[in-house]
VEXVEX-761876 format. One record per atom (N, C-alpha, C): residue in one letter; x, y, z; atom name. Coordinates in steps of 0.1 Angstrom, whole numbers. Example, Ala and Ser with C-alpha at 12.3 -4.5 7.8 and 13.67 -1.06 7.14 Angstrom:
! VEXVEX-761876
{seba "a",{132,-57,78},"N"}
{seba "a",{123,-45,78},"CA"}
{seba "a",{132,-33,78},"C"}
{seba "s",{128,-22,71},"N"}
{seba "s",{137,-11,71},"CA"}
{seba "s",{129,0,79},"C"}
This chain:
! VEXVEX-761876
{seba "m",{216,286,90},"N"}
{seba "m",{215,283,106},"CA"}
{seba "m",{229,269,102},"C"}
{seba "n",{233,275,117},"N"}
{seba "n",{245,264,117},"CA"}
{seba "n",{240,250,125},"C"}
{seba "a",{250,241,127},"N"}
{seba "a",{244,229,133},"CA"}
{seba "a",{240,227,146},"C"}
{seba "t",{245,238,155},"N"}
{seba "t",{236,239,167},"CA"}
{seba "t",{227,243,168},"C"}
{seba "t",{223,254,161},"N"}
{seba "t",{209,262,164},"CA"}
{seba "t",{198,251,159},"C"}
{seba "s",{191,256,170},"N"}
{seba "s",{179,248,176},"CA"}
{seba "s",{167,257,165},"C"}
{seba "s",{163,240,159},"N"}
{seba "s",{154,247,150},"CA"}
{seba "s",{140,251,151},"C"}
{seba "a",{136,250,163},"N"}
{seba "a",{125,258,169},"CA"}
{seba "a",{129,269,174},"C"}
{seba "a",{145,271,183},"N"}
{seba "a",{143,284,181},"CA"}
{seba "a",{144,296,167},"C"}
{seba "a",{148,286,159},"N"}
{seba "a",{151,299,148},"CA"}
{seba "a",{136,299,143},"C"}
{seba "g",{126,292,145},"N"}
{seba "g",{105,292,140},"CA"}
{seba "g",{107,283,133},"C"}
{seba "a",{112,274,126},"N"}
{seba "a",{116,262,112},"CA"}
{seba "a",{107,250,125},"C"}
{seba "e",{103,242,116},"N"}
{seba "e",{91,231,120},"CA"}
{seba "e",{105,221,115},"C"}
{seba "p",{106,212,131},"N"}
{seba "p",{119,199,131},"CA"}
{seba "p",{112,193,121},"C"}
{seba "s",{127,183,111},"N"}
{seba "s",{126,178,97},"CA"}
{seba "s",{128,167,100},"C"}
{seba "a",{130,156,96},"N"}
{seba "a",{136,140,92},"CA"}
{seba "a",{143,141,83},"C"}
{seba "g",{141,149,70},"N"}
{seba "g",{153,151,61},"CA"}
{seba "g",{166,154,69},"C"}
{seba "r",{169,166,75},"N"}
{seba "r",{187,163,78},"CA"}
{seba "r",{189,149,78},"C"}
{seba "l",{178,145,94},"N"}
{seba "l",{183,129,95},"CA"}
{seba "l",{188,123,85},"C"}
{seba "q",{177,119,74},"N"}
{seba "q",{176,111,67},"CA"}
{seba "q",{196,119,56},"C"}
{seba "r",{199,129,53},"N"}
{seba "r",{209,136,45},"CA"}
{seba "r",{220,125,55},"C"}
{seba "e",{222,128,71},"N"}
{seba "e",{231,122,73},"CA"}
{seba "e",{233,114,72},"C"}
{seba "i",{223,103,77},"N"}
{seba "i",{228,88,75},"CA"}
{seba "i",{229,83,62},"C"}
{seba "m",{227,84,48},"N"}
{seba "m",{229,88,36},"CA"}
{seba "m",{248,86,33},"C"}
{seba "t",{248,100,40},"N"}
{seba "t",{265,101,38},"CA"}
{seba "t",{270,94,47},"C"}
{seba "r",{271,87,59},"N"}
{seba "r",{276,86,70},"CA"}
{seba "r",{274,72,66},"C"}
{seba "y",{260,66,62},"N"}
{seba "y",{259,51,62},"CA"}
{seba "y",{254,49,48},"C"}
{seba "p",{257,47,37},"N"}
{seba "p",{252,44,26},"CA"}
{seba "p",{245,32,24},"C"}
{seba "d",{255,19,30},"N"}
{seba "d",{254,8,32},"CA"}
{seba "d",{243,1,39},"C"}
{seba "n",{238,9,45},"N"}
{seba "n",{235,3,57},"CA"}
{seba "n",{220,15,57},"C"}
{seba "f",{220,23,53},"N"}
{seba "f",{208,34,48},"CA"}
{seba "f",{191,28,54},"C"}
{seba "m",{193,22,42},"N"}
{seba "m",{178,15,46},"CA"}
{seba "m",{176,8,58},"C"}
{seba "l",{182,5,65},"N"}
{seba "l",{183,-4,80},"CA"}
{seba "l",{177,9,87},"C"}
{seba "y",{186,19,89},"N"}
{seba "y",{187,28,101},"CA"}
{seba "y",{171,42,95},"C"}
{seba "a",{165,38,85},"N"}
{seba "a",{156,45,81},"CA"}
{seba "a",{142,41,81},"C"}
{seba "d",{146,26,78},"N"}
{seba "d",{133,16,81},"CA"}
{seba "d",{132,14,98},"C"}
{seba "m",{146,19,108},"N"}
{seba "m",{146,15,122},"CA"}
{seba "m",{138,30,126},"C"}
{seba "f",{143,43,119},"N"}
{seba "f",{138,51,124},"CA"}
{seba "f",{115,53,123},"C"}
{seba "a",{112,50,111},"N"}
{seba "a",{101,54,109},"CA"}
{seba "a",{92,38,117},"C"}
{seba "m",{103,29,122},"N"}
{seba "m",{87,24,127},"CA"}
{seba "m",{90,24,142},"C"}
{seba "g",{98,28,145},"N"}
{seba "g",{100,39,156},"CA"}
{seba "g",{89,49,156},"C"}
{seba "c",{90,53,146},"N"}
{seba "c",{77,61,142},"CA"}
{seba "c",{63,54,147},"C"}
{seba "l",{56,45,142},"N"}
{seba "l",{46,39,139},"CA"}
{seba "l",{44,35,152},"C"}
{seba "q",{55,25,160},"N"}
{seba "q",{55,24,175},"CA"}
{seba "q",{50,38,183},"C"}
{seba "h",{53,51,182},"N"}
{seba "h",{48,60,190},"CA"}
{seba "h",{34,65,181},"C"}
{seba "l",{36,64,176},"N"}
{seba "l",{21,62,165},"CA"}
{seba "l",{8,56,176},"C"}
{seba "q",{13,45,176},"N"}
{seba "q",{4,32,179},"CA"}
{seba "q",{0,35,191},"C"}
{seba "g",{13,45,201},"N"}
{seba "g",{12,45,213},"CA"}
{seba "g",{18,40,230},"C"}
{seba "e",{27,32,218},"N"}
{seba "e",{40,24,225},"CA"}
{seba "e",{50,31,222},"C"}
{seba "h",{49,44,235},"N"}
{seba "h",{59,55,234},"CA"}
{seba "h",{75,53,235},"C"}
{seba "k",{73,44,245},"N"}
{seba "k",{86,35,251},"CA"}
{seba "k",{95,31,239},"C"}
{seba "a",{86,20,235},"N"}
{seba "a",{93,15,225},"CA"}
{seba "a",{97,18,212},"C"}
{seba "g",{89,33,208},"N"}
{seba "g",{94,38,192},"CA"}
{seba "g",{100,50,202},"C"}
{seba "l",{104,50,207},"N"}
{seba "l",{118,59,214},"CA"}
{seba "l",{135,53,217},"C"}
{seba "k",{128,43,215},"N"}
{seba "k",{140,31,213},"CA"}
{seba "k",{147,28,203},"C"}
{seba "l",{135,30,198},"N"}
{seba "l",{143,24,180},"CA"}
{seba "l",{146,40,174},"C"}
{seba "i",{139,46,180},"N"}
{seba "i",{147,58,174},"CA"}
{seba "i",{161,61,178},"C"}
{seba "d",{161,60,192},"N"}
{seba "d",{173,59,199},"CA"}
{seba "d",{187,56,192},"C"}
{seba "q",{183,43,190},"N"}
{seba "q",{193,36,185},"CA"}
{seba "q",{202,41,173},"C"}
{seba "v",{188,45,164},"N"}
{seba "v",{196,56,151},"CA"}
{seba "v",{202,68,157},"C"}
{seba "r",{196,74,168},"N"}
{seba "r",{207,79,171},"CA"}
{seba "r",{217,79,177},"C"}
{seba "r",{222,70,181},"N"}
{seba "r",{232,64,191},"CA"}
{seba "r",{241,64,179},"C"}
{seba "a",{240,58,161},"N"}
{seba "a",{245,57,152},"CA"}
{seba "a",{252,72,150},"C"}
{seba "l",{244,86,151},"N"}
{seba "l",{256,90,143},"CA"}
{seba "l",{259,102,157},"C"}
{seba "p",{270,109,150},"N"}
{seba "p",{279,115,160},"CA"}
{seba "p",{271,127,172},"C"}
{seba "t",{277,132,181},"N"}
{seba "t",{266,139,187},"CA"}
{seba "t",{266,156,184},"C"}
{seba "t",{281,157,182},"N"}
{seba "t",{285,171,176},"CA"}
{seba "t",{276,171,170},"C"}
{seba "g",{264,187,172},"N"}
{seba "g",{259,197,164},"CA"}
{seba "g",{249,188,160},"C"}
{seba "n",{248,175,168},"N"}
{seba "n",{232,171,166},"CA"}
{seba "n",{219,165,178},"C"}
{seba "k",{226,175,186},"N"}
{seba "k",{221,168,198},"CA"}
{seba "k",{212,181,204},"C"}
{seba "t",{207,191,195},"N"}
{seba "t",{199,201,198},"CA"}
{seba "t",{187,193,187},"C"}
{seba "y",{190,190,178},"N"}
{seba "y",{186,187,164},"CA"}
{seba "y",{177,175,174},"C"}
{seba "f",{185,166,177},"N"}
{seba "f",{178,153,180},"CA"}
{seba "f",{161,158,193},"C"}
{seba "a",{170,165,201},"N"}
{seba "a",{160,169,214},"CA"}
{seba "a",{144,176,201},"C"}
{seba "d",{149,182,193},"N"}
{seba "d",{138,195,188},"CA"}
{seba "d",{131,183,180},"C"}
{seba "l",{137,174,173},"N"}
{seba "l",{130,164,165},"CA"}
{seba "l",{123,154,172},"C"}
{seba "l",{122,148,186},"N"}
{seba "l",{116,142,202},"CA"}
{seba "l",{107,152,202},"C"}
{seba "e",{108,164,205},"N"}
{seba "e",{101,169,213},"CA"}
{seba "e",{87,173,202},"C"}
{seba "a",{88,175,188},"N"}
{seba "a",{76,176,177},"CA"}
{seba "a",{72,162,177},"C"}
{seba "l",{79,153,178},"N"}
{seba "l",{71,139,173},"CA"}
{seba "l",{60,134,172},"C"}
{seba "a",{59,136,186},"N"}
{seba "a",{36,132,188},"CA"}
{seba "a",{32,144,175},"C"}
{seba "g",{27,138,168},"N"}
{seba "g",{12,144,155},"CA"}
{seba "g",{23,144,146},"C"}
{seba "n",{36,145,144},"N"}
{seba "n",{44,144,134},"CA"}
{seba "n",{48,126,129},"C"}
{seba "e",{48,119,133},"N"}
{seba "e",{54,104,127},"CA"}
{seba "e",{52,103,118},"C"}
{seba "l",{39,104,110},"N"}
{seba "l",{40,103,99},"CA"}
{seba "l",{46,112,90},"C"}
{seba "r",{48,122,90},"N"}
{seba "r",{59,130,81},"CA"}
{seba "r",{68,127,88},"C"}
{seba "f",{73,124,96},"N"}
{seba "f",{90,123,94},"CA"}
{seba "f",{91,110,94},"C"}
{seba "a",{84,99,92},"N"}
{seba "a",{84,86,83},"CA"}
{seba "a",{84,89,69},"C"}
{seba "s",{76,92,62},"N"}
{seba "s",{82,101,50},"CA"}
{seba "s",{95,108,45},"C"}
{seba "e",{95,118,53},"N"}
{seba "e",{113,127,55},"CA"}
{seba "e",{116,112,51},"C"}
{seba "i",{123,103,57},"N"}
{seba "i",{132,96,64},"CA"}
{seba "i",{134,86,52},"C"}
{seba "q",{123,87,42},"N"}
{seba "q",{125,75,30},"CA"}
{seba "q",{128,64,35},"C"}
{seba "a",{117,58,44},"N"}
{seba "a",{121,41,50},"CA"}
{seba "a",{115,33,33},"C"}
{seba "h",{113,18,41},"N"}
{seba "h",{105,16,25},"CA"}
{seba "h",{93,16,23},"C"}
{seba "s",{85,18,16},"N"}
{seba "s",{69,19,12},"CA"}
{seba "s",{66,12,18},"C"}
{seba "e",{67,0,22},"N"}
{seba "e",{58,-13,31},"CA"}
{seba "e",{58,-3,43},"C"}
{seba "i",{68,1,51},"N"}
{seba "i",{67,7,65},"CA"}
{seba "i",{55,16,69},"C"}
{seba "n",{62,23,53},"N"}
{seba "n",{49,39,49},"CA"}
{seba "n",{37,31,48},"C"}
{seba "d",{32,24,44},"N"}
{seba "d",{25,23,45},"CA"}
{seba "d",{14,13,56},"C"}
{seba "l",{22,5,63},"N"}
{seba "l",{17,3,76},"CA"}
{seba "l",{17,16,86},"C"}
{seba "l",{25,26,82},"N"}
{seba "l",{26,46,96},"CA"}
{seba "l",{13,38,85},"C"}
{seba "e",{8,47,74},"N"}
{seba "e",{-6,57,66},"CA"}
{seba "e",{-14,47,74},"C"}
{seba "r",{-15,31,75},"N"}
{seba "r",{-26,28,79},"CA"}
{seba "r",{-27,29,94},"C"}
{seba "a",{-19,27,104},"N"}
{seba "a",{-20,35,117},"CA"}
{seba "a",{-28,47,119},"C"}
{seba "q",{-23,53,107},"N"}
{seba "q",{-24,72,107},"CA"}
{seba "q",{-45,73,108},"C"}
{seba "r",{-46,63,100},"N"}
{seba "r",{-59,58,93},"CA"}
{seba "r",{-65,58,111},"C"}
{seba "q",{-63,43,114},"N"}
{seba "q",{-70,38,122},"CA"}
{seba "q",{-71,48,137},"C"}
{seba "h",{-56,57,136},"N"}
{seba "h",{-61,68,151},"CA"}
{seba "h",{-63,73,149},"C"}
{seba "s",{-68,83,138},"N"}
{seba "s",{-69,95,137},"CA"}
{seba "s",{-91,90,134},"C"}
{seba "s",{-93,76,129},"N"}
{seba "s",{-109,74,133},"CA"}
{seba "s",{-113,71,148},"C"}
{seba "l",{-99,64,156},"N"}
{seba "l",{-103,64,168},"CA"}
{seba "l",{-100,71,180},"C"}
{seba "t",{-97,82,182},"N"}
{seba "t",{-90,92,194},"CA"}
{seba "t",{-94,104,189},"C"}
{seba "y",{-95,117,196},"N"}
{seba "y",{-102,132,201},"CA"}
{seba "y",{-88,139,205},"C"}
{seba "t",{-85,149,201},"N"}
{seba "t",{-72,155,199},"CA"}
{seba "t",{-75,165,218},"C"}
{seba "g",{-86,158,224},"N"}
{seba "g",{-81,163,234},"CA"}
{seba "g",{-79,173,238},"C"}
{seba "r",{-81,184,236},"N"}
{seba "r",{-79,202,234},"CA"}
{seba "r",{-95,206,242},"C"}
{seba "p",{-92,215,247},"N"}
{seba "p",{-107,221,257},"CA"}
{seba "p",{-109,230,244},"C"}
{seba "a",{-128,230,247},"N"}
{seba "a",{-133,230,233},"CA"}
{seba "a",{-137,251,233},"C"}
{seba "p",{-135,258,222},"N"}
{seba "p",{-131,267,221},"CA"}
{seba "p",{-144,283,231},"C"}
{seba "t",{-136,284,237},"N"}
{seba "t",{-144,299,245},"CA"}
{seba "t",{-155,301,237},"C"}
{seba "g",{-168,302,244},"N"}
{seba "g",{-178,310,233},"CA"}
{seba "g",{-188,302,222},"C"}
{seba "l",{-182,287,224},"N"}
{seba "l",{-185,278,207},"CA"}
{seba "l",{-201,266,218},"C"}
{seba "a",{-207,264,210},"N"}
{seba "a",{-215,252,211},"CA"}
{seba "a",{-203,242,210},"C"}
{seba "q",{-207,233,219},"N"}
{seba "q",{-205,219,225},"CA"}
{seba "q",{-210,208,219},"C"}
{seba "v",{-209,200,210},"N"}
{seba "v",{-214,187,205},"CA"}
{seba "v",{-212,175,215},"C"}
{seba "t",{-223,169,226},"N"}
{seba "t",{-218,161,237},"CA"}
{seba "t",{-215,145,234},"C"}
{seba "e",{-230,146,222},"N"}
{seba "e",{-230,135,220},"CA"}
{seba "e",{-230,128,198},"C"}
{seba "v",{-224,121,201},"N"}
{seba "v",{-222,116,183},"CA"}
{seba "v",{-225,106,173},"C"}
{seba "h",{-236,106,168},"N"}
{seba "h",{-240,88,164},"CA"}
{seba "h",{-243,92,152},"C"}
{seba "t",{-236,76,143},"N"}
{seba "t",{-232,70,132},"CA"}
{seba "t",{-248,68,126},"C"}
{seba "r",{-247,64,114},"N"}
{seba "r",{-256,66,106},"CA"}
{seba "r",{-261,49,100},"C"}
{seba "g",{-253,37,105},"N"}
{seba "g",{-254,28,100},"CA"}
{seba "g",{-236,24,97},"C"}
{seba "v",{-231,6,103},"N"}
{seba "v",{-219,6,101},"CA"}
{seba "v",{-223,-7,89},"C"}
{seba "q",{-208,-2,80},"N"}
{seba "q",{-210,-13,66},"CA"}
{seba "q",{-192,-21,67},"C"}
{seba "f",{-192,-30,65},"N"}
{seba "f",{-185,-42,58},"CA"}
{seba "f",{-182,-46,47},"C"}
{seba "d",{-170,-55,37},"N"}
{seba "d",{-170,-67,30},"CA"}
{seba "d",{-173,-75,37},"C"}
{seba "c",{-182,-86,30},"N"}
{seba "c",{-180,-101,36},"CA"}
{seba "c",{-161,-106,31},"C"}
{seba "p",{-163,-112,45},"N"}
{seba "p",{-150,-121,31},"CA"}
{seba "p",{-144,-133,29},"C"}
{seba "h",{-153,-139,24},"N"}
{seba "h",{-156,-145,12},"CA"}
{seba "h",{-161,-143,-4},"C"}
{seba "c",{-169,-131,-5},"N"}
{seba "c",{-175,-123,-14},"CA"}
{seba "c",{-175,-114,-18},"C"}
{seba "r",{-165,-106,-7},"N"}
{seba "r",{-166,-96,-7},"CA"}
{seba "r",{-179,-84,-9},"C"}
{seba "t",{-191,-86,-10},"N"}
{seba "t",{-201,-79,-8},"CA"}
{seba "t",{-203,-70,6},"C"}
{seba "q",{-204,-61,-1},"N"}
{seba "q",{-210,-48,13},"CA"}
{seba "q",{-218,-51,24},"C"}
{seba "i",{-221,-52,33},"N"}
{seba "i",{-229,-56,46},"CA"}
{seba "i",{-233,-44,50},"C"}
{seba "g",{-243,-43,51},"N"}
{seba "g",{-249,-34,62},"CA"}
{seba "g",{-262,-32,75},"C"}
{seba "g",{-264,-19,78},"N"}
{seba "g",{-274,-26,85},"CA"}
{seba "g",{-271,-25,98},"C"}
{seba "w",{-260,-28,103},"N"}
{seba "w",{-258,-29,118},"CA"}
{seba "w",{-256,-14,123},"C"}
{seba "q",{-265,-11,132},"N"}
{seba "q",{-265,1,139},"CA"}
{seba "q",{-258,2,152},"C"}
{seba "a",{-253,-8,157},"N"}
{seba "a",{-238,-6,164},"CA"}
{seba "a",{-229,-13,161},"C"}
{seba "d",{-219,-15,175},"N"}
{seba "d",{-203,-15,167},"CA"}
{seba "d",{-206,-35,168},"C"}
{seba "p",{-202,-37,156},"N"}
{seba "p",{-199,-56,156},"CA"}
{seba "p",{-188,-64,156},"C"}
{seba "r",{-177,-54,158},"N"}
{seba "r",{-163,-65,165},"CA"}
{seba "r",{-171,-77,171},"C"}
{seba "g",{-162,-88,172},"N"}
{seba "g",{-164,-96,183},"CA"}
{seba "g",{-175,-100,178},"C"}
{seba "r",{-186,-105,172},"N"}
{seba "r",{-196,-111,166},"CA"}
{seba "r",{-190,-118,153},"C"}
{seba "e",{-208,-126,158},"N"}
{seba "e",{-204,-132,141},"CA"}
{seba "e",{-215,-129,134},"C"}
{seba "d",{-214,-137,119},"N"}
{seba "d",{-227,-128,109},"CA"}
{seba "d",{-230,-135,97},"C"}
{seba "t",{-235,-132,91},"N"}
{seba "t",{-237,-143,80},"CA"}
{seba "t",{-240,-138,64},"C"}
{seba "c",{-232,-141,59},"N"}
{seba "c",{-234,-132,46},"CA"}
{seba "c",{-249,-131,36},"C"}
{seba "d",{-257,-125,30},"N"}
{seba "d",{-264,-127,26},"CA"}
{seba "d",{-266,-132,16},"C"}
{seba "r",{-260,-127,5},"N"}
{seba "r",{-258,-131,-7},"CA"}
{seba "r",{-247,-142,-11},"C"}
{seba "c",{-239,-153,-3},"N"}
{seba "c",{-228,-165,-1},"CA"}
{seba "c",{-234,-170,5},"C"}
{seba "h",{-241,-169,21},"N"}
{seba "h",{-250,-174,23},"CA"}
{seba "h",{-237,-183,36},"C"}
{seba "q",{-219,-175,35},"N"}
{seba "q",{-211,-181,41},"CA"}
{seba "q",{-210,-177,56},"C"}
{seba "q",{-208,-180,67},"N"}
{seba "q",{-206,-173,82},"CA"}
{seba "q",{-188,-168,82},"C"}
{seba "f",{-192,-158,89},"N"}
{seba "f",{-181,-152,98},"CA"}
{seba "f",{-182,-150,106},"C"}
{seba "y",{-166,-138,107},"N"}
{seba "y",{-165,-138,128},"CA"}
{seba "y",{-163,-121,124},"C"}
{seba "i",{-159,-112,132},"N"}
{seba "i",{-160,-98,130},"CA"}
{seba "i",{-147,-101,139},"C"}
{seba "a",{-132,-95,144},"N"}
{seba "a",{-124,-92,154},"CA"}
{seba "a",{-128,-81,159},"C"}
{seba "p",{-128,-80,171},"N"}
{seba "p",{-126,-80,185},"CA"}
{seba "p",{-119,-64,174},"C"}
{seba "d",{-106,-63,176},"N"}
{seba "d",{-99,-51,172},"CA"}
{seba "d",{-102,-48,160},"C"}
{seba "a",{-113,-54,149},"N"}
{seba "a",{-109,-50,135},"CA"}
{seba "a",{-110,-30,136},"C"}
{seba "t",{-98,-26,126},"N"}
{seba "t",{-103,-8,126},"CA"}
{seba "t",{-114,-7,119},"C"}
{seba "v",{-119,7,129},"N"}
{seba "v",{-135,13,125},"CA"}
{seba "v",{-125,26,118},"C"}
{seba "i",{-132,30,105},"N"}
{seba "i",{-132,37,97},"CA"}
{seba "i",{-138,50,97},"C"}
{seba "f",{-142,64,98},"N"}
{seba "f",{-148,68,93},"CA"}
{seba "f",{-148,72,85},"C"}
{seba "d",{-156,76,72},"N"}
{seba "d",{-152,80,64},"CA"}
{seba "d",{-165,93,57},"C"}
């Protein structure tokens, strides 16, 4: 496939691997700067900060020549939604940034739905019940359970160490 051929037209999934190779070739001394910037753009996009994420990614795009890359970048941006974690991994940013992306992905997937319509002919579940909420005491790390409602934004006392603590209103909810 030549550099101007659209990867989407060729039936291939866009990959940030090509971007990684191009940055490494052109800017070996600043590779991690551009890789981290691209990965942080992916993180912002994943977290719903689409404009901020696209601005960071665009800064990386502007550092590269447009010849042979215009269609590639268009394909990459078109496929960004849902591929943020994969693209950030392919660009090979610092592991700390990849860790941030993985945490954000877990949080995102546990709190959002796909939004796609129900398949024709399938029965739908319209109510989901949890079987209780558990978290660790921030003092002694004892697992505390028994909540039957969302405990975020509330205070509690650990039965083991008897220390009080506050559950942040924006605490991440992870469905295991």
